Each structure stands twice: as C-alpha cells, then as structure tokens.
C-alpha positions as CSV (number, residue, x, y, z in Angstrom):
1,M,-57.4,-66.8,-3.7
2,W,-60.5,-66.6,-4.0
3,H,-63.2,-65.5,-7.1
4,V,-67.3,-65.3,-7.7
5,N,-68.3,-67.8,-9.3
6,S,-70.4,-65.6,-11.4
7,E,-71.0,-68.0,-14.9
8,N,-72.4,-70.7,-12.2
9,R,-71.2,-72.7,-14.6
10,E,-71.6,-76.9,-14.5
11,I,-68.4,-79.1,-15.1
12,T,-68.7,-82.4,-16.2
13,E,-66.1,-85.5,-15.0
14,G,-66.0,-85.3,-11.5
15,S,-69.1,-83.0,-11.0
16,R,-70.7,-83.9,-7.6
17,N,-73.8,-84.4,-9.0
18,S,-72.8,-87.4,-11.1
19,L,-74.1,-91.1,-10.0
20,K,-71.2,-91.7,-7.8
21,S,-71.1,-88.6,-5.6
22,K,-75.4,-89.1,-5.4
23,F,-74.3,-93.1,-4.5
24,I,-72.3,-91.9,-2.1
25,G,-74.3,-89.5,-0.4
26,L,-77.8,-91.7,-0.3
27,V,-76.2,-94.6,1.0
28,Y,-72.2,-94.8,2.4
29,A,-71.8,-91.6,2.9
30,D,-75.3,-90.1,4.4
31,Q,-73.7,-88.1,7.8
32,N,-75.6,-84.8,6.7
33,R,-78.6,-86.4,6.7
34,S,-79.3,-87.4,10.1
35,A,-82.0,-86.1,12.6
36,K,-78.9,-84.4,14.9
37,V,-77.6,-82.7,12.2
38,R,-80.4,-81.3,10.4
39,N,-81.9,-80.5,13.7
40,T,-79.3,-78.5,14.8
41,L,-78.6,-76.7,11.2
42,D,-82.7,-75.9,11.3
43,R,-82.6,-74.5,14.0
44,L,-78.8,-72.1,13.3
45,L,-80.4,-71.5,10.1
46,A,-83.8,-69.7,11.4
47,G,-82.1,-68.1,13.9
48,V,-80.3,-65.6,11.0
49,S,-81.7,-62.6,10.4
50,A,-83.6,-61.6,7.4
51,D,-80.1,-59.2,6.2
52,G,-77.8,-62.0,7.4
53,V,-75.0,-63.3,6.1
54,A,-74.6,-67.6,6.7
55,L,-71.2,-68.9,4.6
56,N,-70.9,-72.3,4.0
57,I,-67.0,-73.1,3.7
58,G,-66.4,-76.8,1.6
59,A,-70.2,-76.7,0.1
60,G,-70.4,-78.8,-2.3
61,S,-73.4,-79.3,-3.7
62,T,-75.1,-79.2,-0.6
63,K,-77.8,-76.6,-1.1
64,Y,-79.3,-74.9,2.6
65,Q,-81.3,-71.2,1.6
66,N,-80.5,-67.9,1.5
67,V,-76.5,-70.0,2.4
68,V,-73.9,-67.7,0.4
69,N,-71.9,-71.4,-1.0
70,L,-67.4,-71.6,-1.2
71,D,-65.5,-74.3,-2.5
72,I,-62.7,-75.4,-4.3
73,G,-64.1,-76.0,-7.7
74,Y,-66.6,-75.1,-9.9
75,A,-70.3,-77.3,-9.4
76,P,-73.7,-76.1,-9.6
77,G,-74.5,-73.9,-5.9
78,V,-70.9,-73.2,-5.7
79,N,-70.6,-68.9,-5.3
80,I,-67.5,-68.4,-4.2
81,V,-64.3,-70.5,-5.2
82,G,-61.6,-70.7,-2.9
83,H,-59.3,-72.3,0.2
84,G,-61.2,-70.7,2.6
85,V,-57.7,-69.5,4.1
86,E,-59.1,-66.2,3.1
87,L,-63.0,-64.9,3.2
88,P,-64.0,-62.1,0.9
89,F,-66.2,-60.5,3.9
90,Q,-65.6,-57.9,6.3
91,D,-64.6,-58.0,9.6
92,N,-67.7,-58.8,12.0
93,S,-70.1,-59.5,9.0
94,V,-70.9,-63.2,8.9
95,E,-74.1,-64.2,11.3
96,L,-73.5,-68.1,10.6
97,V,-70.4,-70.3,9.5
98,I,-70.9,-73.7,7.9
99,M,-68.2,-76.9,8.1
100,Q,-69.1,-80.0,7.4
101,E,-66.6,-82.7,7.1
102,V,-63.8,-79.9,5.9
103,L,-61.9,-79.4,9.2
104,E,-59.4,-83.0,8.3
105,H,-59.1,-81.5,4.9
106,I,-56.6,-78.7,5.9
107,A,-53.0,-78.5,6.8
108,D,-53.2,-75.6,8.8
109,F,-56.8,-75.7,10.2
110,S,-55.7,-73.2,12.8
111,S,-55.4,-70.4,10.1
112,M,-58.7,-71.0,8.4
113,L,-60.6,-71.4,11.3
114,N,-58.9,-67.4,12.4
115,E,-60.4,-66.4,9.5
116,I,-63.7,-67.3,10.3
117,W,-63.2,-65.8,13.9
118,R,-62.4,-62.7,11.8
119,V,-65.5,-62.5,10.0
120,L,-68.2,-63.8,12.2
121,K,-70.3,-60.9,14.2
122,Q,-69.3,-60.7,17.8
123,G,-72.0,-63.8,18.7
124,G,-71.9,-65.2,15.2
125,K,-71.6,-69.0,15.4
126,L,-70.0,-71.4,13.6
127,Y,-71.6,-75.2,13.1
128,C,-68.3,-77.6,12.7
129,Q,-68.8,-81.0,11.6
130,V,-66.1,-83.6,12.0
131,P,-65.5,-87.6,11.2
132,F,-63.7,-90.0,13.5
133,Q,-64.2,-92.9,12.5
134,I,-64.1,-93.1,8.4
135,G,-60.9,-94.6,6.4
136,F,-58.3,-92.4,4.4
137,H,-60.8,-89.8,1.8
138,P,-58.0,-87.1,0.1
139,G,-60.2,-84.6,-1.0
140,P,-57.5,-83.3,-2.2
141,K,-56.2,-84.1,0.8
142,D,-56.9,-85.6,3.7
143,Y,-54.8,-84.7,7.2
144,W,-57.0,-85.4,10.8
145,R,-59.5,-86.9,12.6
146,F,-61.2,-85.8,15.8
147,S,-62.6,-86.9,19.0
148,R,-64.9,-85.1,21.7
149,Q,-61.6,-84.3,23.1
150,A,-59.9,-82.5,20.0
151,L,-63.0,-80.2,19.4
152,E,-63.1,-78.9,23.2
153,Y,-59.2,-78.6,22.9
154,I,-59.5,-76.0,19.9
155,F,-63.0,-74.1,20.9
156,S,-61.1,-73.8,24.3
157,K,-58.8,-71.4,23.3
158,P,-59.3,-67.1,23.3
159,G,-62.3,-65.6,21.4
160,W,-64.6,-69.1,21.2
161,E,-67.3,-70.2,23.5
162,L,-68.1,-73.9,23.4
163,D,-71.9,-73.8,23.1
164,T,-72.9,-77.6,21.7
165,I,-71.4,-80.8,21.2
166,D,-72.3,-84.2,19.5
167,T,-72.1,-87.3,18.0
168,S,-73.2,-87.0,14.1
169,L,-73.2,-90.8,14.0
170,G,-73.2,-93.6,16.3
171,H,-70.9,-96.7,16.8
172,G,-72.7,-98.5,14.5
173,S,-71.7,-96.4,11.0
174,G,-68.3,-96.3,12.8
175,F,-68.3,-100.2,12.2
176,Y,-69.9,-99.7,9.1
177,R,-67.3,-96.9,7.7
178,I,-64.3,-99.5,8.6
179,A,-65.9,-102.6,7.5
180,V,-66.6,-101.4,4.9
181,E,-63.1,-100.6,3.8
182,F,-61.9,-104.1,5.1
183,F,-63.6,-106.0,3.0
184,A,-62.3,-103.7,-0.1
185,V,-58.8,-103.6,0.8
186,T,-59.2,-107.2,1.2
187,F,-59.9,-108.1,-2.0
188,S,-58.0,-105.3,-3.6
189,C,-54.7,-108.0,-2.7
190,V,-55.9,-109.9,-5.4
191,S,-56.5,-106.9,-8.0
192,Q,-56.7,-103.4,-7.1
193,S,-59.5,-103.0,-9.8
194,T,-62.3,-104.7,-7.2
195,Y,-61.3,-102.1,-4.5
196,K,-64.3,-99.8,-6.2
197,P,-67.0,-101.9,-7.3
198,T,-66.5,-103.8,-3.4
199,K,-66.8,-100.5,-1.2
200,A,-69.9,-100.8,-3.3
201,L,-71.5,-103.1,-3.0
202,F,-70.5,-103.8,0.8
203,A,-71.9,-100.2,0.9
204,L,-75.0,-101.8,0.6
205,F,-75.2,-105.1,2.1
206,L,-74.0,-104.2,5.4
207,Y,-76.4,-100.9,5.7
208,P,-77.9,-102.3,8.4
209,L,-74.5,-101.7,11.1
210,K,-75.8,-98.1,10.6
211,W,-79.3,-98.5,12.7
212,F,-77.4,-99.2,15.8
213,D,-76.9,-95.6,15.8
214,L,-80.1,-95.5,17.3
215,I,-79.4,-96.8,20.3
216,S,-75.9,-94.9,21.0
217,D,-76.7,-92.4,22.4
218,R,-77.2,-94.9,25.6
219,S,-74.6,-96.4,26.5
220,L,-71.6,-94.2,28.4
221,E,-69.4,-95.4,25.6
222,K,-70.6,-93.8,23.0
223,D,-68.1,-92.3,22.3
224,R,-65.1,-94.7,21.3
225,I,-66.0,-94.9,17.9
226,P,-68.6,-92.9,16.9
227,G,-68.6,-92.2,12.9
228,G,-67.8,-88.5,13.7
229,Y,-68.7,-85.2,15.6
230,F,-70.7,-82.1,15.5
231,C,-69.9,-78.6,17.6
232,V,-71.4,-75.3,17.6
233,A,-68.9,-72.8,18.6
234,R,-70.0,-69.2,19.3
235,K,-66.9,-66.1,18.7
236,I,-66.9,-64.0,21.8
237,L,-64.2,-61.3,22.4
238,T,-61.5,-61.9,24.4
239,S,-62.1,-59.8,27.0
240,E,-64.9,-62.2,27.9
241,V,-63.0,-65.2,28.5
C-alpha cells in the first residue's frame, strides 16, 4: 500500500530530524557521507535526464535534488508513503533507484527487487547500499547482513548486470561499530538504562577508529570486516543475459 504525501506534514516524536537522529547521522552511522558513496551517487544523479525520474526508497531525511522520496512514514521531504513492495510507477518509467541501508530491513527483499526491476527503464540503474559489520538495529525490523559475495549472487540473476561493487566503509568502521556495541551491551548488564548513554559516549570516544578506513583498500583482506558495501546494478532484458 502507498499514498502520496501531498501535505508533507511533519512528525514530532521520533522525527528523523531530532537531535538524536542528527547525532547518529553525523557520528555513528555516517556511511552515507563517505567519499565513495557521495562520488558514486553524484555520478549517477548527474546521468539522469532532465525529464527523467529518480526514486529514493527508504529516503528518510536524505535529500537529493530532483529525486522522488519514498519512506514508510511521514517526514519532511517524503513524497510517497509506502513500503516499496508496490511502487506507484508504470513499467519501464524510472531511470534511477536509490536504496541506502534498506535491504536489510526487508524480509522478502527479492519481491522488492523484482518490483524495482519492473519500474526501471531498460538500462536503468539501481544503487544499493547495505551493511556488513553493524549491530542489530530494528527499523522496524532487521533481518540481513550482506557480504561482497552476497551482492554478487543477488545481482547475478537474470535481468541484472552488476556494474560496480565496492566497500562503503572500511575495516576501521566495521571494528568501530562492533566495539561501540560491545561496551554499550557490557554496561547494560549492570543497568539497562546505561545502554544508550554508554553507546553515545563510546561512539564519540572510539571515533578515531574510523580513520583506519583510509588504508582499507591497500589490503587484499579488506572484505573481512568492512562496515558495508554498495553496488550499482543495471536492468537488462533477460534475452541479453
């Protein structure tokens, strides 16, 4: 089910623009701001034609110019409210679909990918960004983690051609995410109320671990504990496979 958010109403409690969400986006979960991610998305968005449609599924508060935003709830900037399993677009009508940290929250993500394939134009592209080393984060559910081989397998199926695959975050961020959760969970054994403040404290204290991402690509073992991956897959007709 879906409907257009014509009112573009704001939500207060739990809003993605809250102080908590800003802290998470700037400090802990800053994967969307990595140089690789920004450069790849800039290139893809620049390739959308003037009258073309680009869709961001699970957009949240993310804002890209001339992009239609879809999310499961009302938020500033969300144009369509829905779950992404049924998209309000005609077949072969969308040039670019963006999904950042969405696939892990979808139990039957194959159905969603089939729906994305339906609305993409021939040669249209899907930017898919997923986590690998990250703690459990229901939003509202959390089902999956993805390795490089997982993405290669998913997009080796008929109808897709994998153009690009790379780490969105390196081994520093992978270790950082697990280390922050380790200390937060440990302190929560004393009192559950300490989990969130401890997590925030160690998110700041351990932040320098992320700087090791700068050397991740030098190692042939970079796929051991990266924070996550992104890929760009192109829609092709099954007759081309």
